[in-house]
C-alpha positions in Angstrom: 10.7 8.5 -21.1 10.3 6.5 -17.9 7.6 7.4 -15.4 8.1 6.8 -11.7 5.2 6.0 -9.5 5.4 6.2 -5.7 3.8 3.4 -3.7 2.9 3.4 0.0 0.5 1.5 2.2 -0.7 0.7 5.7 0.1 4.1 7.3 -2.0 3.4 10.3 -2.6 7.0 11.5 1.1 7.6 12.2 2.2 10.6 10.3 6.0 10.7 10.8 6.9 7.6 8.7 4.5 8.8 6.1 6.1 12.2 6.0 9.5 10.6 5.5 8.2 8.4 2.8 6.6 11.3 1.0 9.9 13.2 1.2 11.9 10.3 -0.2 9.4 9.9 -3.1 9.4 13.6 -3.8 13.2 13.5 -4.0 12.9 10.7 -6.5 10.7 12.9 -8.6 7.8 10.5 -8.9 4.9 11.5 -11.1 2.2 10.4 -8.6 1.8 8.5 -5.4 -0.6 5.6 -4.8 -1.6 4.4 -1.3 -3.0 0.9 -1.0 -5.2 1.6 2.1 -5.2 1.3 5.9 -4.8 5.0 6.5 -6.5 4.5 9.9 -5.9 2.1 12.7 -3.4 1.7 15.6 -1.8 5.1 15.4 -2.8 8.3 17.3 -3.0 10.9 14.6 -5.3 10.3 11.7 -6.0 13.9 11.1 -2.4 14.8 10.4 -2.0 11.7 8.3 -4.9 12.7 6.1 -3.5 16.2 5.8 -0.2 14.8 4.5 -2.0 12.6 2.0 -4.1 15.5 0.7 -1.2 17.9 0.7 0.8 15.5 -1.5 -2.2 14.7 -3.8 -1.9 11.0 -3.0 -4.4 8.7 -4.7 -5.7 6.4 -2.0 -8.1 3.5 -1.5 -9.8 2.0 1.5 -8.5 -0.7 3.7 -10.2 -2.8 6.4 -9.2 -0.3 9.1 -10.6 2.6 7.1 -13.9 0.8 6.7 -14.0 0.0 10.5 -13.2 3.7 11.3 -16.0 4.9 9.0 -18.4 2.5 10.6 -17.5 3.9 14.0 -18.2 7.5 12.7 -21.8 6.8 11.6 -23.2 8.6 14.6 -20.9 11.6 14.3 -21.4 14.7 12.2 -18.4 14.2 9.9 -15.6 16.6 9.5 -12.7 16.9 7.1 -11.2 13.4 7.9 -14.6 11.7 7.6 -15.3 13.5 4.4 -12.0 12.5 3.0 -12.3 8.8 4.0 -15.9 8.6 2.8 -15.0 9.4 -0.8 -12.3 6.8 -1.1 -13.0 3.8 -3.3 -12.2 0.1 -2.6 -10.4 -0.3 -5.9 -8.4 2.1 -8.1 -7.7 1.5 -11.8 -5.4 3.6 -14.0 -3.3 3.4 -17.1 0.2 4.8 -17.2 2.7 4.3 -20.0 0.4 1.8 -21.6 0.3 -0.3 -18.4 -2.9 -1.1 -16.6 -2.5 -0.7 -12.9 -5.1 -2.0 -10.4 -4.8 -1.2 -6.7 -6.8 -3.0 -4.0 -6.0 -3.3 -0.3 -6.2 -7.1 0.1 -6.7 -9.0 -3.1 -8.8 -8.7 -6.3 -11.5 -8.1 -7.1 -12.1 -5.9 -4.0 -11.2 -7.8 -0.8 -9.9 -5.8 2.1 -9.3 -8.8 4.3 -7.8 -11.6 2.2 -4.3 -10.4 1.7 -1.7 -11.8 -0.7 0.8 -13.3 1.7 3.8 -14.7 0.0 6.6 -14.6 2.6 7.3 -16.5 5.8 8.2 -14.7 9.1 11.8 -14.4 8.0 10.9 -12.7 4.8 11.6 -15.7 2.5 9.3 -16.5 -0.4 7.1 -19.6 0.2 6.7 -21.5 -3.0 3.3 -23.0 -2.0 1.9 -19.5 -1.3 3.2 -18.2 -4.6 1.7 -21.1 -6.5 -1.6 -20.6 -4.7 -1.8 -16.9 -5.7 -0.6 -17.6 -9.2 -3.7 -19.7 -9.6 -6.0 -17.2 -8.0 -4.8 -14.4 -10.3 -5.0 -16.4 -13.5 -7.1 -14.4 -16.0 -7.2 -11.2 -13.9 -6.9 -8.2 -16.2 -4.0 -6.1 -15.1 -0.3 -5.5 -15.9 0.5 -4.3 -12.3 -1.4 -5.1 -9.1 -0.7 -3.0 -6.1 -1.7 -4.4 -2.7 -1.2 -3.9 1.0 -2.7 -5.4 4.2 -0.2 -8.2 4.9 2.7 -6.0 6.1 5.0 -7.8 3.7 7.4 -6.3 1.2 7.7 -7.9 -2.3 7.5 -7.6 -6.0 6.6 -10.8 -7.8 5.4 -11.7 -11.3 2.5 -14.1 -11.1 0.1 -15.1 -13.8 1.6 -12.5 -16.0 0.9 -9.7 -13.5 3.5 -7.8 -11.5 2.2 -7.9 -7.9 3.7 -5.3 -5.7 3.3 -4.7 -1.9 5.3 -1.6 -0.8 5.0 -2.6 2.8 3.7 -0.6 5.7 5.3 2.8 6.3 4.8 2.2 10.0 5.7 -1.5 10.5 8.0 -2.4 7.6 9.6 1.0 7.3 9.4 1.0 3.5 7.9 2.5 0.5 8.4 1.7 -3.2 9.0 3.2 -6.6 7.4 1.6 -9.7 9.1 2.6 -12.9 7.1 2.3 -16.1 7.1 1.0 -18.8 10.1 -0.9 -17.6 8.1 -2.6 -14.8 10.9 -2.1 -12.4 10.4 -1.8 -8.6 12.7 -0.2 -6.1 12.1 -0.4 -2.3 13.2 2.5 -0.2 13.9 2.3 3.6 12.4 5.1 5.6 12.7 6.4 9.2 16.3 5.3 9.8 15.0 1.9 10.8 16.0 -1.5 9.3 13.3 -2.5 6.8 11.3 -5.5 7.9 10.3 -7.6 4.8 7.6 -9.5 6.8 6.3 -7.8 9.9 4.2 -9.7 12.4 2.7 -8.8 15.8 5.4 -10.8 17.7 7.9 -8.1 16.6 5.7 -5.3 18.1 7.0 -1.9 17.2 10.6 -2.6 16.3 11.7 1.0 15.5 
C-alpha cells in the first residue's frame, strides 16, 4: 500500500500559508509531514508558526534563518519557541517503504546556505545547473533528497536520487506530496494564490 508524505519548507514565520498547507496535506491523508527548514525569518509570528508545526507533529530541520534566529537568542532565557528550535537537527534521515529519505535545508551533506538551484527566473529548468548538481550528488547515499532554501519548486531525478524542493509556503504558495514506494511527487497550490515555481526578491510578496 502506498504511503504519502507531506513536504513543506521555508515557512518564514508566517502561519496562515502554513495552516493552509497543513490542512491540504491532512485532507490528502499523508502519513507524516517533513519541513525542510527556514521556519523563522521575514514574517511576524514565529510563535504561532511553531505551535502549528508542533500541533501537526511535523518533523523539521534547521535552515539558515533558524540558525540566525537562535544566535540572536543566546542572551535570552529561552522559552517554548527557543526550546523547540534548539532541538532541531541540521539533517534528518528516515526510511519509509524501503526508501532512504535525507532532508537538508540547502544541499548535502549539511549545508544551509548552498541551495540546489535548478530553475531560471521563469521557472524553466537550466541544463547547466542540473548537470552541475548531478555531478555534485554522484555517490550520495539516498533514494530521495528533500531540500528547501532556494524558493524553487521542482522534482528532478539526478545521480539516481529523486531531489524534491516543495517550495516555500510563503513565497511559492506550494507544498508537496511524495508517494512511496512509487516515488511520485504532486505539488499542491495553497492560499488561493498562483504558484510561483521560482520566486525571487524582484517579485516581492506577490500574493
